[in-house]
C-alpha positions as CSV (number, residue, x, y, z in Angstrom):
1,M,-20.6,3.3,-5.7
2,P,-18.3,6.4,-5.6
3,N,-19.9,9.8,-5.1
4,D,-19.3,11.9,-8.3
5,R,-21.2,15.0,-7.2
6,G,-19.7,18.3,-8.1
7,K,-18.9,17.4,-11.7
8,S,-21.9,19.3,-13.1
9,V,-24.4,21.8,-11.9
10,L,-28.0,20.7,-11.3
11,P,-29.9,21.6,-14.5
12,S,-32.7,24.1,-14.4
13,R,-34.9,22.2,-17.0
14,T,-35.4,18.6,-17.9
15,D,-37.9,16.4,-19.6
16,V,-38.2,14.0,-16.6
17,L,-37.2,14.6,-13.0
18,I,-36.8,11.3,-11.1
19,V,-36.8,11.6,-7.3
20,G,-35.2,8.7,-5.7
21,A,-32.2,6.5,-6.8
22,G,-33.2,3.1,-5.5
23,P,-33.6,0.2,-7.9
24,S,-36.7,1.6,-9.6
25,G,-35.4,5.1,-10.0
26,L,-32.0,3.9,-11.4
27,A,-33.7,1.5,-13.8
28,L,-36.1,4.3,-15.0
29,A,-33.2,6.7,-15.5
30,A,-31.1,4.1,-17.4
31,A,-34.2,3.1,-19.6
32,L,-34.9,6.7,-20.4
33,R,-31.2,7.4,-21.2
34,S,-31.0,4.4,-23.5
35,Q,-33.9,5.9,-25.5
36,G,-32.2,9.3,-25.7
37,I,-34.6,11.0,-23.2
38,D,-33.3,13.9,-21.1
39,H,-33.7,13.4,-17.4
40,V,-32.4,14.4,-14.0
41,I,-32.3,11.9,-11.1
42,I,-31.8,13.1,-7.5
43,D,-31.5,11.3,-4.1
44,R,-31.0,12.7,-0.6
45,A,-28.6,9.8,0.3
46,A,-24.8,10.2,-0.2
47,S,-24.6,6.6,-1.6
48,N,-26.5,3.4,-2.3
49,A,-28.5,1.9,0.5
50,V,-26.6,-0.6,2.6
51,H,-28.1,-3.8,3.9
52,S,-31.5,-3.2,2.3
53,R,-34.3,-5.8,2.4
54,A,-34.7,-7.1,-1.2
55,A,-32.5,-10.0,-2.1
56,A,-34.2,-11.9,-4.9
57,V,-34.5,-10.9,-8.6
58,H,-37.0,-12.8,-10.6
59,A,-37.0,-13.9,-14.3
60,R,-39.3,-11.2,-15.6
61,T,-37.1,-8.5,-14.0
62,L,-34.0,-10.0,-15.5
63,E,-35.7,-9.9,-18.9
64,S,-36.4,-6.2,-18.4
65,L,-32.9,-5.4,-17.1
66,A,-31.5,-7.1,-20.2
67,T,-33.0,-4.3,-22.4
68,I,-30.7,-1.8,-20.7
69,G,-27.7,-4.1,-20.6
70,A,-27.9,-4.7,-16.8
71,A,-28.9,-8.3,-16.6
72,D,-25.6,-10.1,-17.2
73,P,-23.6,-7.8,-14.9
74,L,-26.1,-8.5,-12.1
75,I,-26.2,-12.2,-12.7
76,A,-22.4,-12.3,-12.4
77,K,-22.7,-10.9,-8.9
78,G,-25.5,-13.1,-7.7
79,R,-26.3,-16.8,-7.1
80,P,-28.9,-18.3,-9.4
81,G,-31.4,-20.7,-7.6
82,R,-33.7,-23.2,-9.3
83,S,-36.6,-22.8,-7.0
84,F,-38.4,-21.4,-4.0
85,T,-38.9,-24.4,-1.7
86,V,-41.1,-24.8,1.3
87,R,-39.7,-27.1,4.0
88,D,-40.8,-28.4,7.4
89,G,-37.5,-29.4,8.9
90,E,-36.1,-32.2,6.7
91,R,-39.4,-32.6,4.8
92,Q,-39.8,-30.9,1.4
93,V,-43.4,-29.6,1.3
94,L,-43.6,-27.7,-2.0
95,T,-41.2,-26.5,-4.6
96,T,-41.5,-24.0,-7.6
97,P,-39.7,-25.2,-10.8
98,F,-38.2,-21.9,-12.0
99,N,-35.8,-24.0,-14.1
100,E,-38.7,-25.1,-16.3
101,L,-40.0,-21.7,-17.2
102,D,-40.0,-20.3,-20.8
103,T,-37.5,-17.5,-20.3
104,P,-33.8,-16.9,-20.9
105,Y,-33.4,-16.6,-17.1
106,P,-35.0,-19.8,-15.7
107,F,-34.0,-19.1,-12.1
108,V,-34.4,-16.7,-9.2
109,L,-31.2,-14.7,-8.6
110,A,-30.2,-14.3,-5.0
111,V,-28.4,-10.9,-4.8
112,P,-28.6,-8.1,-2.3
113,Q,-30.5,-4.9,-3.2
114,Q,-27.3,-2.9,-2.6
115,T,-25.6,-4.9,-5.4
116,T,-28.6,-4.4,-7.7
117,E,-28.3,-0.6,-7.1
118,E,-24.6,-0.6,-7.7
119,V,-25.0,-2.5,-11.0
120,L,-27.8,-0.2,-12.2
121,E,-25.9,3.0,-11.2
122,R,-22.8,1.8,-13.0
123,R,-24.8,1.1,-16.1
124,L,-26.4,4.5,-15.9
125,Q,-22.9,6.1,-15.8
126,E,-21.9,3.9,-18.8
127,L,-24.9,5.4,-20.7
128,G,-23.6,8.9,-19.9
129,S,-25.8,9.9,-17.0
130,R,-25.4,10.3,-13.3
131,V,-27.2,10.6,-9.9
132,Y,-27.3,14.0,-8.2
133,R,-26.8,12.7,-4.7
134,Q,-27.4,14.6,-1.4
135,H,-30.1,16.6,-3.2
136,T,-33.6,16.8,-1.6
137,L,-36.9,17.6,-3.1
138,L,-38.5,20.4,-1.0
139,D,-41.6,21.4,-3.0
140,L,-43.6,20.6,-6.1
141,S,-45.9,23.0,-7.8
142,E,-47.7,23.0,-11.1
143,L,-46.1,25.0,-14.0
144,F,-48.0,24.2,-17.2
145,P,-47.4,21.9,-19.0
146,G,-45.3,20.3,-16.3
147,M,-44.1,20.9,-12.7
148,N,-41.7,23.2,-10.9
149,A,-39.5,21.5,-8.3
150,L,-37.5,23.1,-5.6
151,V,-34.4,21.1,-4.8
152,S,-31.8,21.7,-2.1
153,D,-28.2,20.8,-2.3
154,D,-27.7,19.3,1.1
155,T,-24.0,19.9,1.2
156,T,-24.1,23.7,0.3
157,G,-27.7,24.6,1.4
158,E,-28.3,26.1,-2.1
159,V,-31.9,25.8,-3.3
160,R,-32.5,25.5,-7.1
161,A,-35.7,25.3,-9.2
162,I,-36.0,22.6,-11.8
163,Q,-38.8,22.9,-14.4
164,A,-39.7,19.4,-15.5
165,R,-42.2,18.2,-18.1
166,Y,-42.8,15.1,-16.0
167,V,-41.9,14.1,-12.4
168,V,-41.6,10.5,-11.2
169,G,-41.6,9.7,-7.5
170,C,-39.3,6.7,-6.9
171,D,-38.7,7.9,-3.3
172,G,-40.1,5.0,-1.3
173,L,-42.6,4.5,1.5
174,H,-42.4,8.1,2.8
175,S,-42.5,9.6,-0.7
176,T,-42.2,13.4,-0.8
177,V,-43.6,13.4,-4.4
178,R,-46.7,11.5,-3.3
179,T,-47.2,13.8,-0.3
180,Q,-46.7,17.0,-2.3
181,T,-49.1,15.7,-5.0
182,G,-51.7,14.9,-2.4
183,I,-52.2,11.3,-3.4
184,P,-53.6,9.2,-0.5
185,F,-51.6,6.1,0.6
186,V,-54.1,3.7,2.1
187,G,-53.5,0.5,4.0
188,H,-52.7,-1.1,7.3
189,D,-50.0,-2.7,9.4
190,R,-49.7,-6.5,9.6
191,P,-49.6,-7.9,13.2
192,Q,-46.2,-9.5,12.8
193,N,-42.6,-8.4,13.1
194,F,-39.7,-9.7,11.0
195,A,-36.0,-9.9,11.5
196,L,-33.6,-9.4,8.5
197,I,-30.1,-10.8,9.1
198,E,-27.0,-11.3,7.0
199,F,-24.1,-13.4,8.2
200,S,-21.5,-15.9,7.2
201,M,-21.9,-19.6,8.1
202,Q,-21.0,-23.1,7.2
203,W,-23.8,-25.6,6.8
204,D,-24.9,-28.6,4.8
205,G,-28.4,-27.3,4.2
206,P,-30.3,-27.2,0.9
207,E,-28.4,-25.4,-1.9
208,G,-29.6,-24.1,-5.3
209,E,-32.8,-22.7,-3.8
210,I,-34.3,-20.1,-1.6
211,S,-35.7,-22.1,1.3
212,F,-38.8,-21.3,3.4
213,F,-38.9,-23.3,6.6
214,F,-42.5,-23.5,8.0
215,S,-41.4,-24.5,11.5
216,P,-43.6,-24.8,14.6
217,A,-41.2,-22.2,16.0
218,G,-42.0,-19.7,13.2
219,L,-41.1,-18.8,9.6
220,L,-37.5,-18.8,8.5
221,A,-36.4,-18.0,4.9
222,V,-32.8,-18.7,4.0
223,S,-31.0,-17.5,0.8
224,H,-27.4,-18.1,0.0
225,L,-25.7,-15.0,-1.4
226,Q,-22.0,-14.9,-2.4
227,G,-19.3,-16.9,-0.8
228,E,-20.2,-17.9,2.8
229,T,-22.7,-15.1,3.1
230,Y,-26.4,-16.0,3.9
231,R,-29.5,-14.0,4.5
232,I,-32.4,-15.0,6.6
233,V,-35.8,-13.4,7.1
234,A,-37.5,-14.7,10.3
235,L,-40.8,-14.1,12.0
236,V,-40.1,-12.7,15.5
237,D,-42.1,-11.5,18.5
238,D,-43.0,-7.8,18.8
239,D,-40.6,-7.1,21.7
240,T,-37.6,-8.9,20.1
241,P,-34.4,-6.9,20.3
242,T,-32.1,-6.7,17.3
243,P,-30.7,-10.3,17.0
244,D,-27.1,-11.1,17.9
245,L,-24.9,-14.0,16.8
246,A,-26.4,-16.3,19.4
247,D,-29.9,-15.4,18.3
248,V,-29.1,-16.3,14.7
249,Q,-27.7,-19.6,15.7
250,H,-30.8,-20.3,17.7
251,L,-33.1,-19.4,14.8
252,L,-31.3,-21.8,12.5
253,D,-31.1,-24.6,15.2
254,T,-34.8,-24.4,16.0
255,R,-36.4,-23.6,12.6
256,G,-34.0,-25.0,10.0
257,P,-33.1,-28.6,9.1
258,T,-31.4,-30.2,12.1
259,A,-29.2,-32.3,9.8
260,A,-27.7,-29.2,8.2
261,G,-25.3,-28.5,11.1
262,A,-25.4,-24.7,10.7
263,K,-22.4,-23.0,12.3
264,V,-22.8,-19.2,12.3
265,K,-19.4,-17.5,12.0
266,K,-19.8,-13.8,11.7
267,L,-22.8,-11.4,11.9
268,E,-22.8,-8.8,9.1
269,M,-26.0,-6.9,9.9
270,A,-29.4,-7.4,11.6
271,S,-32.6,-5.4,11.9
272,T,-36.3,-5.8,12.7
273,W,-39.3,-4.2,11.1
274,R,-43.1,-4.4,11.0
275,V,-44.8,-5.3,7.7
276,L,-46.9,-2.6,6.1
277,H,-49.5,-2.9,3.3
278,R,-50.2,0.3,1.5
279,L,-51.5,1.2,-2.0
280,A,-51.7,4.7,-3.5
281,D,-55.1,5.8,-4.7
282,T,-53.6,6.5,-8.1
283,F,-50.2,6.0,-9.6
284,S,-50.4,9.2,-11.7
285,K,-51.8,12.7,-11.3
286,G,-51.3,15.1,-14.2
287,P,-47.6,15.1,-15.1
288,V,-46.6,13.3,-11.9
289,F,-46.2,9.5,-11.6
290,L,-45.4,7.1,-8.7
291,V,-43.2,4.1,-9.0
292,G,-42.2,1.3,-6.7
293,D,-42.6,1.7,-2.9
294,A,-43.9,5.2,-3.4
295,A,-47.0,3.5,-4.9
296,H,-47.2,0.2,-3.1
297,V,-45.7,-1.7,-0.2
298,H,-46.5,-5.1,1.2
299,S,-45.1,-8.3,2.9
300,P,-41.7,-9.5,1.8
301,V,-43.0,-13.1,1.5
302,G,-42.6,-14.1,-2.1
303,A,-40.0,-11.4,-2.9
304,Q,-42.3,-9.4,-5.0
305,G,-41.7,-5.8,-3.9
306,M,-38.5,-4.6,-5.6
307,N,-39.3,-6.7,-8.7
308,T,-42.7,-5.0,-9.0
309,G,-41.2,-1.6,-8.7
310,L,-38.8,-2.4,-11.5
311,Q,-41.6,-3.5,-13.7
312,D,-43.4,-0.2,-12.9
313,A,-40.3,1.6,-14.1
314,F,-40.1,-0.3,-17.4
315,N,-43.8,0.1,-18.1
316,L,-43.5,3.9,-17.7
317,A,-40.1,4.4,-19.4
318,W,-41.1,3.5,-22.9
319,K,-44.3,5.4,-22.7
320,L,-42.6,8.6,-21.5
321,A,-40.1,8.2,-24.3
322,A,-42.7,7.6,-27.0
323,V,-44.7,10.7,-25.9
324,L,-41.6,13.0,-25.6
325,K,-40.3,11.9,-29.0
326,G,-43.7,12.7,-30.5
327,E,-44.3,9.1,-31.5
328,A,-47.4,8.8,-29.3
329,A,-50.2,11.0,-28.0
330,P,-49.9,12.1,-24.3
331,E,-53.0,9.9,-23.6
332,L,-50.7,6.9,-23.8
333,L,-49.4,7.8,-20.3
334,D,-52.8,7.3,-18.9
335,T,-52.3,3.5,-19.5
336,Y,-49.5,3.5,-16.8
337,N,-52.0,3.9,-14.0
338,A,-54.6,1.8,-15.8
339,E,-52.2,-1.1,-16.1
340,R,-50.0,-1.0,-13.1
341,R,-52.4,-0.1,-10.3
342,P,-54.8,-3.0,-10.8
343,M,-51.7,-5.3,-11.1
344,A,-50.3,-3.9,-7.8
345,Q,-53.7,-4.2,-6.1
346,G,-53.8,-7.9,-7.1
347,L,-50.3,-8.3,-6.0
348,L,-51.0,-6.9,-2.5
349,A,-53.8,-9.5,-2.2
350,F,-51.5,-12.3,-3.3
351,A,-48.7,-11.1,-1.0
352,A,-51.2,-10.9,1.9
353,Q,-52.3,-14.5,1.2
354,L,-48.7,-15.7,1.1
355,H,-48.0,-13.8,4.3
356,D,-51.0,-15.2,6.2
357,I,-50.2,-18.8,5.0
358,S,-46.5,-18.4,6.1
359,T,-47.1,-16.9,9.5
360,M,-49.7,-19.3,10.9
361,S,-49.0,-20.1,14.6
362,D,-51.7,-22.6,15.6
363,P,-50.2,-26.1,15.5
364,V,-53.3,-27.8,14.0
365,S,-53.6,-25.2,11.3
366,M,-49.9,-25.4,10.5
367,R,-50.1,-29.2,10.1
368,M,-53.1,-28.9,7.9
369,R,-51.4,-26.2,5.8
370,N,-48.3,-28.3,5.3
371,D,-50.4,-31.3,4.3
372,V,-52.4,-29.3,1.8
373,L,-49.3,-27.7,0.3
374,A,-47.7,-31.1,0.0
375,A,-50.7,-32.5,-1.8
376,A,-50.8,-29.5,-4.1
377,G,-47.1,-29.8,-4.8
378,Q,-47.7,-33.2,-6.4
379,I,-49.7,-31.5,-9.2
380,P,-47.4,-30.2,-11.9
381,E,-49.8,-27.6,-13.1
382,V,-50.0,-26.1,-9.6
383,R,-46.2,-25.9,-9.3
384,T,-45.9,-24.3,-12.7
385,W,-48.6,-21.8,-11.9
386,L,-47.0,-20.7,-8.7
387,A,-43.5,-20.5,-10.4
388,R,-44.9,-18.3,-13.1
389,R,-46.8,-16.1,-10.6
390,L,-43.8,-15.6,-8.4
391,A,-41.4,-15.0,-11.4
392,Q,-44.0,-12.4,-12.6
393,L,-44.2,-14.1,-16.0
394,A,-48.0,-14.4,-15.6
395,V,-48.6,-10.6,-15.4
396,A,-51.1,-9.6,-18.2
397,Y,-52.8,-6.3,-18.8
398,G,-56.6,-6.1,-19.5
399,N,-58.4,-9.4,-20.0
400,P,-56.5,-11.4,-22.6
401,E,-58.9,-13.4,-24.7
402,G,-58.8,-15.4,-27.9
403,P,-55.9,-17.5,-29.3
404,K,-52.6,-17.4,-27.3
405,P,-50.5,-15.4,-27.1
406,A,-53.1,-12.7,-26.7
407,V,-53.0,-8.9,-26.4
408,G,-51.8,-7.8,-22.9
409,E,-49.8,-11.0,-22.2
410,R,-46.1,-11.1,-21.9
411,M,-44.3,-12.4,-25.0
412,A,-41.3,-14.6,-24.1
413,P,-38.1,-13.3,-25.6
414,R,-37.2,-14.9,-29.0
415,P,-34.2,-14.7,-31.3
416,G,-34.5,-11.7,-33.6
417,M,-36.7,-9.6,-31.2
418,A,-35.5,-6.2,-30.2
419,G,-32.6,-6.3,-27.8
420,G,-33.3,-2.9,-26.2
421,L,-36.5,-0.9,-25.4
422,A,-38.0,-1.1,-28.9
423,W,-40.9,-2.7,-30.7
424,S,-40.8,-6.3,-32.1
425,L,-43.0,-7.8,-34.8
426,V,-42.9,-11.6,-34.5
427,L,-44.2,-13.5,-37.5
428,P,-45.4,-17.0,-38.2
429,T,-43.3,-18.6,-40.9
430,D,-46.1,-18.3,-43.5
431,A,-46.3,-14.5,-43.2
432,D,-45.2,-12.3,-46.1
433,A,-41.9,-11.1,-44.7
434,L,-41.1,-8.7,-47.6
435,A,-44.5,-6.9,-47.3
436,V,-44.0,-6.7,-43.5
437,K,-40.5,-5.2,-44.0
438,E,-41.8,-2.5,-46.3
439,A,-44.7,-1.7,-43.9
440,V,-42.3,-1.4,-41.0
441,E,-40.0,1.0,-43.0
442,S,-43.0,3.2,-43.8
443,T,-43.7,3.9,-40.2
444,G,-40.3,5.4,-39.3
445,L,-40.5,3.5,-35.9
446,D,-37.8,1.2,-34.5
447,I,-39.4,-2.2,-35.0
448,A,-37.4,-5.4,-35.1
449,V,-38.9,-8.3,-37.1
450,A,-38.5,-11.8,-36.0
451,A,-39.9,-15.2,-36.9
452,D,-41.3,-18.0,-34.7
453,D,-42.5,-21.2,-36.4
454,E,-44.7,-22.0,-33.4
455,L,-46.8,-18.9,-33.5
456,P,-50.4,-19.2,-34.6
457,H,-50.6,-15.6,-35.6
458,A,-48.4,-12.4,-35.9
459,V,-47.8,-10.4,-32.7
460,L,-46.6,-6.8,-32.2
461,V,-44.7,-6.7,-28.9
462,R,-44.3,-3.5,-26.9
463,P,-40.8,-2.4,-25.7
464,D,-41.7,-3.7,-22.2
465,G,-42.4,-7.2,-23.6
466,H,-46.2,-7.2,-23.6
467,I,-48.3,-7.7,-26.7
468,A,-50.0,-4.7,-28.1
469,L,-51.6,-6.0,-31.3
470,T,-52.1,-9.4,-33.0
471,A,-53.2,-10.3,-36.5
472,P,-53.7,-13.4,-38.7
473,S,-50.5,-14.2,-40.6
474,E,-52.0,-13.1,-43.9
475,Q,-52.7,-9.6,-42.3
476,A,-49.3,-9.2,-40.6
477,A,-48.3,-6.4,-42.9
478,Q,-51.1,-4.3,-41.6
479,L,-49.8,-4.3,-38.0
480,P,-47.2,-1.5,-38.4
481,A,-49.8,1.0,-39.6
482,Q,-52.2,-0.2,-36.9
483,L,-49.4,0.5,-34.4
484,T,-49.2,4.2,-35.5
485,Q,-52.9,4.5,-34.9
486,W,-52.6,2.6,-31.6
487,L,-49.9,5.0,-30.3
488,N,-51.9,8.1,-31.2
489,R,-55.3,7.1,-30.1
490,T,-57.2,9.2,-27.6
491,Q,-58.8,7.8,-24.5
């Protein structure tokens, strides 16, 4: 992405200051811009990250990216896969049927994080905004009702103050926002090292999937990117140097399917790192919020990290917009921490389980693991549960109870629902559509009305795709007024 700095001076005031222009920060900025919210996004880097770790975008993330017009451009640059598949050499142990999921995007998209960032930044520019690159946050201090941020222009050395009503830290593992705000980041290191390698090769291995080889020699995950480019993530010993071309060939020969005949041609990049598990004590403190790796980091097994950060961003974006537009009470922002931190806490536990299962080294335990997974893989309900969990379609807020779909659950996109970050009222066919239309108009809110003949009751869907309210079809016209009360409730 070209560097366009210098076209405008860093503003001295903004509604939302976003620190960090990785995927989460860029998505948040684009989501705010699409709702007409003033913001400033800064990043100390001169350009997008090169050869970063994330390489899979799940269905729920694509649903969210579609609301800002970024899903289709990203899909065009990636490679859709029908499943995550666990293999032991030639043997298929377990597969996740993403292609059977109730979503407009029934696949996992293999695409480098760098490409995701490029697509998001381009979309942000199309919406009329930009990233202030080579700008570093130096200090944060309270300035009621918001925060005062000192930001340096790293090319000139100039330091400017920005007064922001809200500040969002999307600045990663070593977040300055989190540190300046004094939020503890608690966790531990995992006792394994991983290698991340991109290269070109020819092979006859499995296609249309992201493959996890549970080999006696160690874990190897293979994803096919564009053209002849592949990416592998491999468990390696602590003292392993950065792999070279011969090392990559050896990893494929000893851990992948022997019949695939892998021939590595060119090494693009390679790095090693130790897995960290960390969780912030809170995702918000006053007018400051943490998103993505600034709030949670964990094992890459399952490809949940970047996807979770993007879901953080969309959860927060519509709430900030509603409050800043005067459509909701400030207390609505308290639900960001209340919803996203428990979800992230559960995700860390899930990622840790996947990590431990994937990194077993005892031969007896490994054989038992593979046999158990193979038996579980014969049960359709298990395969579907795992696919929904990995695709993040199973995320729900609170404890959804009663007839489905219930409050807190994700509502699968349906024709007629809002295309952007707006509310949707989805009705059973026996609801009084005229009364609903009049009730919607009386609120002054942007609410799309759609019909679904399979719904047992009416549902009011939040801009991030989760259900806020439900009602029997004969009471559907009451939901718009209930929404106004819901938005302005106090905690």
